[in-house]
BAVO-481028 format. One line per field, with one value per residue (C-alpha): residue number from 0; residue in three letters; y, z, x. Coordinates in nm, 3 decimals, decimal comma, always signed. Layout:
N
num = NUM/... $
residuo = ala/... $
yy = Y/... $
zz = Z/... $
xx = X/... $
END
This chain:
110
num = 0/1/2/3/4/5/6/7/8/9/10/11/12/13/14/15/16/17/18/19/20/21/22/23/24/25/26/27/28/29/30/31/32/33/34/35/36/37/38/39/40/41/42/43/44/45/46/47/48/49/50/51/52/53/54/55/56/57/58/59/60/61/62/63/64/65/66/67/68/69/70/71/72/73/74/75/76/77/78/79/80/81/82/83/84/85/86/87/88/89/90/91/92/93/94/95/96/97/98/99/100/101/102/103/104/105/106/107/108/109 $
residuo = met/ala/glu/ile/met/lys/asn/ile/lys/lys/ala/glu/ile/ile/asn/leu/lys/asp/gln/ile/ser/tyr/gln/glu/gly/gln/ile/ile/ser/lys/thr/leu/ile/gln/asn/ser/ala/val/ser/ile/thr/ile/phe/ser/phe/asp/lys/gly/glu/glu/ile/gly/ser/his/glu/ser/ala/gly/asp/ala/phe/val/thr/cys/leu/asp/gly/val/gly/lys/ile/thr/ile/asp/gly/ser/asp/tyr/glu/leu/his/glu/gly/glu/ser/ile/val/met/pro/ala/lys/leu/pro/his/ala/val/tyr/ser/gln/glu/gln/phe/lys/met/leu/leu/thr/val/val/phe $
yy = -0,025/+0,368/+0,567/+0,870/+1,129/+1,234/+1,433/+1,494/+1,297/+1,108/+1,069/+1,359/+1,725/+1,990/+2,332/+2,335/+2,685/+2,473/+2,256/+2,486/+2,700/+3,044/+3,032/+3,396/+3,476/+3,133/+2,977/+2,673/+2,374/+2,061/+1,799/+1,621/+1,413/+1,467/+1,191/+1,252/+1,401/+1,637/+1,811/+1,931/+2,154/+2,414/+2,643/+2,912/+3,276/+3,488/+3,866/+3,986/+3,645/+3,523/+3,248/+3,419/+3,421/+3,063/+2,818/+2,540/+2,218/+2,261/+2,485/+2,622/+2,678/+2,904/+2,941/+3,175/+3,039/+3,308/+3,671/+3,860/+3,748/+3,885/+3,662/+3,797/+3,606/+3,744/+4,053/+4,143/+4,164/+3,992/+4,037/+3,705/+3,715/+3,464/+3,233/+3,357/+3,135/+3,148/+3,007/+3,030/+2,915/+2,648/+2,769/+3,143/+3,295/+3,358/+3,457/+3,440/+3,736/+3,736/+4,107/+3,976/+3,668/+3,436/+3,040/+2,904/+2,603/+2,484/+2,266/+2,186/+1,943/+1,804 $
zz = -0,006/-0,127/+0,159/+0,181/+0,410/+0,300/+0,339/+0,719/+1,044/+1,193/+1,557/+1,673/+1,724/+1,494/+1,393/+1,026/+0,947/+1,008/+0,774/+0,448/+0,438/+0,226/-0,068/-0,218/-0,556/-0,546/-0,455/-0,264/-0,230/-0,025/-0,108/+0,234/+0,037/-0,278/-0,437/-0,566/-0,283/-0,127/-0,150/+0,114/+0,039/+0,228/+0,044/+0,100/-0,073/-0,086/-0,095/-0,403/-0,533/-0,647/-0,802/-1,067/-1,085/-1,186/-1,082/-0,908/-0,917/-0,549/-0,270/-0,137/+0,236/+0,323/+0,647/+0,651/+0,845/+0,871/+0,737/+0,514/+0,194/-0,013/-0,169/-0,454/-0,481/-0,817/-0,789/-0,429/-0,228/+0,117/+0,359/+0,542/+0,843/+1,090/+1,216/+0,978/+0,739/+0,437/+0,166/-0,208/-0,351/-0,630/-0,998/-0,905/-0,996/-0,757/-0,640/-0,392/-0,382/-0,101/+0,068/+0,230/+0,320/+0,367/+0,452/+0,409/+0,452/+0,161/+0,195/-0,127/-0,131/-0,425 $
xx = -0,020/+0,138/+0,200/-0,054/+0,145/+0,464/+0,772/+0,699/+0,788/+0,503/+0,443/+0,676/+0,524/+0,674/+0,574/+0,547/+0,673/+1,033/+0,957/+1,019/+1,294/+1,370/+1,561/+1,652/+1,464/+1,247/+0,878/+0,963/+0,734/+0,695/+0,386/+0,269/-0,031/-0,234/-0,438/-0,819/-0,951/-0,726/-0,409/-0,153/+0,145/+0,361/+0,506/+0,773/+0,829/+1,083/+0,975/+0,829/+0,773/+0,389/+0,182/-0,030/-0,413/-0,552/-0,862/-0,851/-1,142/-1,101/-1,172/-0,841/-0,772/-0,475/-0,319/-0,001/+0,241/+0,485/+0,537/+0,258/+0,096/-0,188/-0,415/-0,639/-0,984/-1,146/-1,015/-1,041/-0,739/-0,694/-0,366/-0,307/-0,097/+0,127/-0,230/-0,460/-0,682/-0,888/-1,097/-1,054/-1,359/-1,318/-1,355/-1,274/-0,954/-0,696/-0,329/-0,057/+0,177/+0,445/+0,465/+0,740/+0,851/+0,570/+0,498/+0,186/-0,025/-0,233/-0,529/-0,711/-1,018/-1,154 $
END
């Protein structure tokens, strides 16, 4: 049977924001779960990096782990700070921009 959760320690207390590092001029991602029902990924964005506008087939739940990010959903901007979350609804255009270094947990439910 294939392992469902990967790239993360099990039966151990962790801090998610420590599980991924910043890299100059880059967006780094680390997939924890990817299947037909759910996708869970952690991201780090260097200041000024972005994922341009796109749509998803599933609802995307974003939690800020560190820094400040700007989330744009269907033309409206939302500033996300550490500990805050927002849902980007399925089939609506959305984008992510790092106003400063920014880490996030992304959970997409299909």
